[in-house]
N, C-alpha and C positions, 0 to 999 in steps of 0.2 A: 512494863518496865521501859524507860525511854530507849530508843534505838541508838542514841549516841553514847550511852553509858559504857565505861571501860570496865565496870565490875561484872564478873561472871558468877552467877549463883551456882551453887553446887550441882543443881540439876542440869545446868547448861553445859557443864564441862564435857560430859560424854557426847553430847550433840556436836560440840565444836570439834572434838577429837575425831569423831566419825567423818565430819566434813573435810578436815584436813587429810585424813587417810584416803578419802575418795579422790581428792585432788592429786595426791602423791601417786596413787595407783591407777590414775586415768590412763587410757591407751596412749601409746607413743604418738600417734597421729594428732591427737588433741594437744599434747604438750608441745608439739613442733609448730603449732600455729602461732601467728603473730599475737603479741600482747600489747594492748593499748592502755595508756594512761592519759586521761583527759579526752579520749576520742572513742566513739562507739564503733568506728570503722578503721581499725589499724591498717596501715599500709602493708600489703602482702609481702613487700620486699624487706620489711624490717622485722627483726625478732622482737624488738622493743620499740614502740612508736609512741612518743610523748608529744602531746598537743596542748598548748596554752596560749592565751591571749595577753596575759599580764604577768607571767611567771617565767623563770629561767632555771637552768640546771647549774648547781653550784658544786664544782668538784672540790676535793680536799685541798685546803690551803696549808702549805708547809714551808718552813724555811729550808734552805739548801741542805743544812745538816740533818734535819728531820727526813727530808727526801732521801738523802744518801744512806740513812740508817735503816731504811725499809729492808727487811730480810727477805731474800729471794723474791723480788717483785715479778709479777706476771708480765709477760710480753704484752705491750699495748697499754699498760697501766698509765693513766693520765692524772697529773696533779698540777696545781697552780703554785709556783714558787714565789714567795713574798719578798725575798731579799736578793742580793746580787743583781743580776739582770732579771727583773721580775717578769713572769709570763708562764705559759703552759709548757710543761715538759712531759715526755713520755718515755717509757722503757722499751728499747728496741729488741730486747732479748739478750743483749750484751752490754748496753750502756744507756744512760739517760741522755736524751737529746732535746734541744729546744725545738718546739713544734713548728715555729716559723722559719728558723734558719737551718735546722738539722745539725747544729753545732753542739758538741758535747761541752758542758760547763766544767770549769775547774773546781777545786775544793772550796772556793769562796762563793760559788754560784755565778761567777762571771764567765762570759763567753770569750775564749781566747781569740787572738787574731789582730788585736789593735797594735799598730806599729809602736815601737819604743824608740825609734830613731828614723830620720828620713832626710831627703835632700831638700834644701831650702832655696827658693828662687824669689825674685821680685815680681809680683803680679802687677803692681801699679805704683807710680810715684818716681819722680826724678831725684828725690832727696832734698829738693828746694822747699823752703818755708814760704809758700805762696799759694795762690789760687789759679789753676789753669786746667781747663777741660781739654780733651783731645786724646790722641794716642796714649795708651796706658803708661808707657815708659817715659813719656815727655810730660805727663800731667803732674800737677803740683797740689799738695794739700797743706792746710794750715795747722791742724791739730786733730789727728785721727784718734778718737776715743773708743768707738764701738764699731763692730762689723757683724754682718749677718749674711747668710747665703740661702737662696731658695732652691727648690728642686731642679731648676733648669740651669743652675750654675751662675746665676746673676748675683753679684756681690754688692751689698748695700753698706755705705760708709757714713758714720756720723762725724762730720768735719766740724768740730766744736767752734773754732775761732772764725771760720768762714760762715757760720750760721746757716749751713746747708746740709742737705742729705744728698750724697753723691752715689752714683751707680757705676759699676765696672761690668761691661758686657761686650763680648766679642772683641776684646783688646782695646776698647775705647772707654774713657772716663767721661761721664756727663753729669749734669745736675738734675736730680729727680725733683727736688723742691727747695725753695728758699731763694730770696733775692740777694743775700749776702749782707743785708742790713739787719741788725738785731731788732726784734719785735715779736708780736704774738698774733699777727693777722692770719685768720683762716681764709679759705677760698681757693682759687685756682693755684696750682702748685707753683707756677712761675712767678706769682705775685705774693704768695704767702711768706710769712716771716717766722723764724725761730730765734731763740736766744740761748746760745750755748748748748746745742744738742749733744748728748754724750752717749746715750744708749740707743740701739736700734735692733729691731726684731722683725721677722717676716713670717706670715702664716704659711700653712702647708700648701695652699694653692698658689702662693706667690703673687697674690693680688692685693694684699693689705700689708702695709708697712707701719710698724708702731715705733714711736720715737719718745725717749725720755728727754724732755725739753727742760734741762736743769734749771736755768735761770728764770724761766717762766713758771717753774714748779707745776708743770702740766705733763700729761701723756697725750701726745698728738697722734693722729692717724693720717696716712696718705693712701688714698684709694681712688681709682678711676680719675686720676689727674687732679683731685681735690684734696685739700688739707683741712682737717677738722680737729676739734678738741674732744678727746675721749673722756678725760677726767681731770679735775683740778680747776679751782677758781683762780689760781695764781697767787693766792695768799699763802703765807707760811703757816703750816699747822699739821695736825694729824687727825683731822675730822673724817670719820667714816660716814657712809650713807649714800644717797643718790650721787652719781658720778659728777654731775654738774655743780654740786655743793661741797664735794669732798676737797680736802686740802692735803698737800704734801710738803715736806720740809726740804728734801733734796733728792729727787728721783735720779739715780745714776744708772741703774741697770733695768732692762725690760726683757721679758721673754713671753712667748705665747705657746700654748699647747695645742694638740690636735682638735680639741673641742672649742677653741677660741677663747679660753680663759687667759687673761693677761696678768702676769706677775711683775711686780715692781720692787726693786731694791731701794728703799727710802733711806739713803745714806745717813743723813743727819738725824733722822728719827729712830735709827737703829731697829727698824722693823722691815718685814717683808709684807707687802700689801697685795691684795687680790682684787681684780676688776672682773666682775661677772654679772651678766644680766642687768647692766646699767647701775650696779651697786659697787661701792668700794668697801672692803673690809680688811682687817688685819689677819693675815694668814699665820704669822709667827712673830714672836718678839714682844717684850713688855714695853719697849721704848726706852728702857734704861740700859746703858752700855754694860756689857758683860759677856760671859762665854758659857752660861749655864745651858746644859742639855736637858731634855725631858719633854713633857707635853708642850705643844707649840705655844699655848697661851702664856706659859711661865718661862719659856726659854729666852735666852738673851743673845744679842748680836752686838758687834762693835764696828760701826761703819761698814755695813754690807755694800759691796760695790757692784759686782756682776752676777748674773743669773743664767741658769740653763735648766731646761725641763726635758725629761726623757719620755719615751713612748708610753710608759706606765704611769706618768703623772708625778714622778718623784722630782723634787726641785733641789738643785745644787746651787749653793751660795758661796761666792768669793767673799769671805768675811775678812776684809782687809785689816781692820784694827786688831784682830786676833791672830792674823797670819795663819788662818785655817780654811779648809774647805768643809763647809757644813752641808748636811743633808736633811731635807724635810720630807718625810714619808709617813703616811697613815697617821697624821696628826702628831708625830713625834719628831723632835730635832735631835740629831746626833752629829758627831764629828767624823767626817770621812777620812781626813788626812790633816796632819800638822800637829806638832806638840805645843805650839803657841810661842815657842822660843824663836826669836829672829835669827836667821842664818840660812845656810845652804847645806842641806844634807839629804841625800836620797836614802832609800831603805824602807823598812816597815812603815806603814802609813802613820801609826801612832807616834813614832819617834822622829819622823821626817821633819825637816825644817824648811820654811820659806822666808825669804826676806820681805815679801809682801805678796798679797793675793788680790788681783784686780779683775781678772777675766776667767771664766770657766766655759767649757763646751763639752757635751757628751755625745759620743757616737752611738751607732746602732748596736754595738757589742758591749756597751757598758763602760768603755774606757772614758775617763774624765780628764780632759786636758786643762792645764792651769797656766795662766800667765803670771810669771814671777818677775815683775818689771825691774826691781832693784838688783836682781842677779843677772838680768839680761838673758833670761832663759825661758823656754817653754817646757813645762813638766807634764807628766801623766801619772794618774792614779789608776792602777789596774791590778786585780788579784791581791789586794791588800798591800801592795808595794808602790812606792813613789820612785820614778826614774826620770831622767832628763831626755826629752825628745830632741831638742835642738838648742844650740847656743853654747858658746865656749866661756861665757861669763864676762867677756870684755865688750864694752859698748862699741858697736860698729855696724856695718851694713854688708858684710861679706856673705855672698851666696856660696852654696856648695853642700857637702855632706854635713849632717846635723851637728856632729861633734866639732867640726871646724868652722861652722857658720857663726855669724855674730848678729845680735840685735841691739837696738838702742832704745831701751825702755818699752818692751812689748806689753801692751796694756789691755787689749781686748782680743777675744777669740771667737771663731765660729768653725764648724766642721760640716762637710757635705756628706752625701750618701755614700761616696766612695772612700770616706775616711781621710780626705785631704783637709788639712788644718789651715785656716786663714788667720793671719796675725795683724792686728793694728799696731804697727811699730811707731810709737808715739813720737819720740825724738828723732827717729830716722825719716819721718814724713813719708812713709811708704806702707803699702799693704804687701805683706810677705806671704808666701805659700810654702807649706811643708807637705811634700808629696805631690801627687797630681801629675797630669800629662805634661805640664809645662815645666816640670822640674828639670834642672840642667843635668846633662850626662857628665860624669866625672871625666876630667881631661886625662888623656893617655899620651905618653911620650915614650919613644924607643931610643935608647942610647946604647949603642953596641948591642949586647945581648940582654940588656936590662929593660923591662917594661915597668914604667912608673905610673901609678894611679894617683891622681890628685888627692891629697890628704895624707901623703907620706908613706903609703904602702907600695912596695915594689916586689917584683918577682924576676928571677934570672931565667932567660930563655936560651935553649940551645940555638946554634947558628941555623937559621931556617933556609930552605930552598923550596922553590915552587916551580914545577915544570909545566910549561905551556907549549904544546906542539913541538916538543924538542928544544925549546928555548928555556933559559933559566932566569928566574926573577931573583935578584940578589939584593938583600937589605944590608947596607953598609953601616959602619959605625957612626957615620955623620948624618944618619937619618935620611939618606937619599936612596933612591931606587934606580938602579941601572938596568935598562932593558936593551938587549940586542935588537937589531932591526927586524921586526916581525913581518910576516906576510900574511895577507888575508885573501883567500881565493873567492871571487864572486863569479860564478859561471865561467870559469876559465880565465877571467881577468884578474889582475893583481892590484890590490889597494895598498899603497906604500905610505906608512906614517913616518915622516922624517923627524929628525931631532928638533927641528924648528916648529913643531906642531902644525905642519902643513900636510896636505893630502894631494898626491899626484895620481891621476887616473888616465890610463891610455885612452885612445879614441874608442868609442863604443864600449866603455867599461861597464855600462849598465846592461850590456848583453841584449839590447833591444833591436839589434840590427842597424844597418846603415839608414840614417834618416837625416833630413834637414828640415828647418822651419819652413812651413808652406805659407805662412802669413807674416812676412817680416814687418817689423815696426821701425819706421824711419822718422828722423827729425826733419820735417818738411813743412812747406807752407802752401803747396798748390796741388799735390797729387790727390785727386778726388776719391780714389779707391783705397787710400791708405789712412793710417791713424797718425796724427802729428800734434806737436805742441806749437803754440803760436802765442804772440803777445795779444792780450785782450785790450779793449779800449781803456785808456787811462794808463798812467805810468806804472801802477802797482798791481796789475792784473796779469794772469796767464791762464791758458785754457788748454785742455786736451780735446781735440776735435776729430771727427770722422766725416766722411763725405756726406752722410745723412744729417749731420748736425753736430753740435758740440756736446760732449759727454760730461765735462766738468769745467766749471769756470770759477776761478778764485780771484777775489778782490781783497786788497788790504790797504789800509792807510786812508788819507783824505780823499783820494780820487774815486772812492766808492760812494761818495757823498755823505757818508756817515763816519765822522772822525773816529779813528781808533778801533773801528769795527772790522773784523775779518769775516768774509762771507764766502760760502761754498754753494754754488748753484749748479743744477743739472738741467739739461733740456735736449730734446730732439726736434729738428726742424726749427720753426720760429718760436716755439713755446719754451718756457723756463720755469723752474721751481726752486726756491731756496731750500736747501737740505739742512744746513747747519750754519749757525751764526755764533761768533765769539765776540761778546760785547766788551767795551773798554774796561768794565768792572771785572772781567775775567769770567763772568757767568756764561754758560754754554746753553744754547737753545737748539732744540731739534723739533721742527714743525711749529716754531713760534718766533715772531720777530722781536719779542720782548722777554728774553730769558731772565729768570728770577733767581736761579741757583747755579752753583758750579756743578759740574758733572764729575762724580767721584765714584768709580766702580772698582772695588777691591776684589779682584777675582775675575772669573769668566762668566758673562751673562749667559745662563743656560735656558731660561724660559721667561717669557713675559706674558701675563694673563690679566684679563679684566674680569671682575666679578659680575654677577647679576646685580640689578638695581635693588637698593635697600631703602625703604621708606621709613624714616625715623621722625617721630614727633619731637617737640622741644624738650631738651634735657634727657633724651632717651639714648641709650647705647645699644648697639646690636653687633652681631658678628657674622662673618661668612665662614662656614666650614669648608676648607679646601681639602678634598680627598685626592692626594697626589700619588700615594702608593709608591713612594721612592725607596722606602726601606731605611731611610735616615732622615734626620731633621735638617731641612735646608735653611740657609741664611737668606733673608729677604730684604729688598729695598721696597718701600711702600710709598704710594701717593694716593690722593683721594680727590674726587670731583663731586661737586654738588650741583643739583639742578632742581627745577620745579619751584614754584612760588617765587619766581623772579630771582632764583639763585640766592635766596635769603638764608639758607642753611649755613651753619658754621660748625666747625669741629675743633675740639681742643686736644683730643687724644686719638692717635692712630697707632695701633700696636698689634702684635701677634703673639700667640702662645702655641707651643707644641703640645698637641694632645698625645700623640705617640709618633712613631717613626713613619706613619702613613697618613696622618691627618694633622692639619694646622688650622687653628682658628685665627681669623683676622678681625680685629675689633675697631669700631668707630663709635665715638660718643658725640652727639649733637647737642650744642648748647644754644643754638639759635632757634628760629621758628622751624616748623615742620619742613622737611626737604627730602629730596631723593638723592641718595649717595651711590657712587660707584667707585670701587677700589681697584687700583692697578698694582699688581705686585710683580717684582722681578726677582727670579731666583738667581742668587750669586753664590757660587761654590768656590 
């Protein structure tokens, strides 16, 4: 009889029963040994040791309702939840918890904690319709359509009418790619061209930026300082297949998941497209405008605008023409929120109303944020309910508490790891922030005994007094503070603070005893053992001298033989050395007679470091890992030197990334011939 047969002949049944009985009655020591599946040598520390090279363990897959319906679950029971916030959940003995976050889901399988309101501030933009890079609050945008944020807090902006991709980093706006002239040129970011970019996304590593280049009908990629075309010929169409031959009708939204799959909202084709492994396919939608749910291949969309994808691979669609938020999961399309009727109504997701839906973003707890541009509000879908996060419904640019803040056509959204929401405020020409460390603190005012918090809330306080060393601090009704003359004792001496903000100290108030300066400094021209100022040669110079030589010599103007140049020189005896030069252009040089840049240090220079030499071939990039062990992520100023091969090396990118709070990688990319590079970085905190 074949050994693989599942049939048991009557004579075999007693034998099998005897074998099972023997196993069940085996000694305790044998039953306590490790059991192996797929391994002949189970690990001694495991009760059950499973080994496989091409297999996995598949736990039960349940909806949140099925999971919640388990009667008396055992402590430690593990299941995979397929809806709500999809993922692994275990029973702690008292409640079901998400395995990754430890948070208990609500009745809909969502993880609570997403904010329903927040403070609104301006992250970047002066409000002017223009193009200006520079400090964030002074920068100007032409038409902000899409925003994205990476794991390091860098914000990427699709500035449609300036044909550029902009970056907001460390309070400064700069251009990542694009010349400002409409075109489709690939190549170096500074010379590449876009034509009306509207959607932008960034991968998990923060190294690759994807752009929905609307008027070129292409998906572009910015990586390593280079722009290339990921998919699309530029012709209008809906052709799937190899990315280089595929066509789009109107790519508005773009998103990327953790596996590098790229999703495209093809607005004019009424479909959601997928780019994976060099191939373009249709993820969902028939191409005919409609609102049908069901299998992805037969479902319908009407002008899908924005996209977002969560950690489990679920895709959220801002279905603009239907005024709905749609969900694509496990090959099925459903409606997450919106009745389809145009209007503004919060409440249950099925009956809530939107005036329009253009942008969506999803946070790590499953909250889905929605840009409702025509109502000038940002909404959120959470726990089966729709509520308003920020915006009073009136077009404007007022910062402050969410209910009092105003937007002017918020059209695109992104959310970071901390749950802060970034808003592309289209007609406000600004990038706004909901939540986050830069959100403004509500204004406080005291009038008599009434404390008023900006936003209209007030509380009445009793008349307060504060005693300081027997003195009384009084708060008057005119918001002033009257302090009697206080005294402060320092080693028996008295420090008196007068009403005119002056400080009077008696002699020897520092309690260091009687002392006088033993090396007086005098303004003189001849005393060899003193320090003096004197006029240097030429009408525009002066110097600080000592008997052994001059310490500082300053020249300015035409008499230093270099018109308009300011020079600072030092020397002892007969020698001298130029320490700093300010050229007529305003450039500042230290250790060079031909300064090329202005000196701009924002903060205190804490450390300056040179790397080891790095040999890079043509077109190769490399990095220096700097292990600083600071315990935080420092801000850096970078410069690079090249040598070897006649100094023929060239670089086009010089950047750094934070690995963690103790290690920073500093990157150089060489586009010239082989050369040796050395990077200098200055830590500025």
